[in-house]
N, C-alpha and C positions, 0 to 999 in steps of 0.2 A: 608223147610227151618229151621234156627237152631232158636230156643230162643231168646226173647231180649230186653230188656230194657226199660222202655217204662214210658217219663215222661212229665208230663200234668203240664202246665201253671195253676196252683190256680183260674186263675181271667177267664181264658175264655173255663177250660177245655180239649183243644186241647192238643194232643202229641208236641214234644219238641224234632224231627229229633234223634229218638233211633238211639243206635246201634247195629247193629245185629252181633249177636257173632260165626264168624270161617266160616259162608256160606262153602258151599262143592260142589258140583255136577259138568253138564257140563253146569247148566246155570252159573254158575259164572266165571266157568273157558272159557267159551265163549266171555262174554263179557268183564275178562282182554286181553284177546289175543285181542283183536278189538280196546278195549279203550287205551292201551297198544301202539298201530299202533297210533291209533289219538293222543294221545303223544306226540308217538315221530315226526308226523308230521307240530304237532298245537302249543304243548306245550310252555309256553316262558319260555328262559333260566335268563327272566330281570322281568317279573313276579313284585316281592319283588321290586327288585330299580324301577321301573314304577309309583307305586302304591306311596313310599318314593318319589321321582323325582313331581308327585303331590301333595302331601303334601305340597313339603314345599311350593312347587308353590303358592298354597291357603293360606302355613302361616302356616296350619292346625299342622306342630311337634312344630311348637315356640308356640302355644297357650295349648300345651299339656305336655310341657316342663316349662311352666308357669303360668299350671294350669286354666287360659283362657280360653274355651269354653260360656262365653257369655251369656243371660237367657235363649237360647229354651229350656236348661231341665233342667229350675226350676220346673218343675213342682215332676217329678222323681227323677233328684237329685239332688234338693238343688242348684243348682245352679254351680257344681263342677262337671259334666263326672266324671273326670280324676279320684276325690279322689270316685264315686259312684264306675265307673267299678274298678278299686281296691278292693272294701271292697265286690260288689259283688261276685269278682273270689276271692278271698278270704274263705269268707264262705262257696262257694258250692265245694273249692278243693277236699276238705276231707268228706267221706272214700275214701284213691283207689280202682281202679276199673272197672271193665268195661265203665261204668254208668257216671264219672268221667266227664270226654268233654261233656259230653252232659246236663248235669247238672251243668256245667259253660256254657256253650252255654246257655242252659235255663234263668240261669241268670240273664241274660242281655236281652236276645228276650223278656219273660212271658213279664214284670215289663213294657216293653216301646211298646209291640201293646197294650197299654190304652191313648194313644197317637193316635185321629185318622189321620183317612186315610194313615197307615201305615201297610206295607202288611209284610208277614213273608220276602221277595224276596228283598225288598226294605231293612229293614231295615238291614239283613245279606249281602249285599251286604256293607251296610255302614259300620254297625260294623268292616266286616272283612279287608276291607280296615285301618278304622281306628286302629284295633288292630293290625295290623301287617306291620303297616308302622312309628309307632307309636316310639319314640326315643331308644337309644339302653338301655339294663340295666333291659326291661321292659318283659323277655322273656314266663311269665303265657302271656301276653296281645299275644305275635305273636302263645302262641302257642295255642288256643280259635280259635283266627283267620283267621290259617291255616288249621284250624277243618270245618272251616262253606261252608257250599253250598248254593250258592244260584242257585234257579229252574226259569229258564225261559220260556216264549215259545219254542224259538231255543230247547236248553238243553232238556224238556221233552218231545218234538217232534223228536229228535233224538234216544231216549230212546224209542221212538214207532216206530220210521220208520225201525229202524235198528232190529228190533225180541225183544229187551234183557227185556222189561216191559212183554210181553209174554209167554218168556222162566219161568222171573220169578215167573208166575199170578198174574203178579202184575198191569194190565191194567187197567187203570183210566184217567179221563176228569183233564187238566192242573186244577192248582190252590192247595188251600192249604190242597187237597187228597196229591200232591208230597209230603211232609212232613209228614205223616203219618204211622205208620210202616208196612217195608215193601213194603216202593214206593222205586220213584225217589233221593229224598235224603238218604237214607234210602242205596241203591244199589250201587249210588257215594261211602258211605262214606265205603264200603265192599272191593271195585275195589282198591281205591285205599288204602286202606290193602295192599293190594298184586304189589301195582306196586312201586317202590323203584326213589322215583321221585331226590335221590341225583344223579342218572347219568345225567339226565338233567342239571343239578349244585349243585356244591358238596354242597355247604353252605342251599340247602335245607333240611324241616325236610322229618323225613319217619314212617310215609305216612302224608303224601301234600291233605287231600283232596281239596278245593280250587286249587288250581293247577292244578288236575286232572278235576273240575269243570270247568274251563277257561279253560282248552284244550280243549273238548267239545263247549262249545260255541264259545271259536274261528274259529275251524271245521267248524263250520259253520252260523255264521257271515259272512253279506258283507262287513262287515269290515274292517273281517279276511279273514279268505280264501276261504270262499262265498262257500262252496262246497254240503252240505247240510242244505235246508231253502224252505221255502214255496215257493219259483220261484225257486228251480232250483230241483222238485221231482221228475223227470224223468231219474234226473240223477243215482236216486238206493243208496241215500247218499254216493259216493265212494267206496262203498261197497267190487270194484273189488283189494281195497288196498292187499298184501297181509303180512294175520297176521299167520302166522307160526312159 
């Protein structure tokens, strides 16, 4: 695989979803063909609208507009989550380069790891929804939110069962290793670079890693298409689908 840019949280020295630089070869070609087919089957053309609807129902969008995010973020954000996110992203937004998005993700996820009980998966899912569903006018929020990838057991096991991890020589146990260099999050990021999400919704960005990850999750989940999960291992994860 090509060289990667590794970013680490100063507090934890853990890698923060590094960016793979233009991977090539049979492994990425196979993975793109397979996951593009998954996106056609399970990709949600209303993903961002659904997130915004949920945030409206929970009055989160109004709280963001009014900068009223409550006291829960007092320790990290001095009670002003909106201002804190704006400042963190603005500081990490330069210089340009392949590490830019990873740097901005790390500027949010790294400090919030200090909150007891918050895993990378939980942080990524929550932040991605807040950033993607924010009121209009926050283009940087949407860009970073769309780049966030949440790896749960369904997504990790899909990559394992389909042989994608093995092809990338990236076999590992589920957990924090999923976010390390060369593993689940970085593989999905590389695949998303080669899948134009605008074919599913013209308003989507390209690339859109969160959409690709969500399509894999929805393909596996019992509340989605329920094709490839621990209860249906005999199905072979639906690999009879055409990937030509």
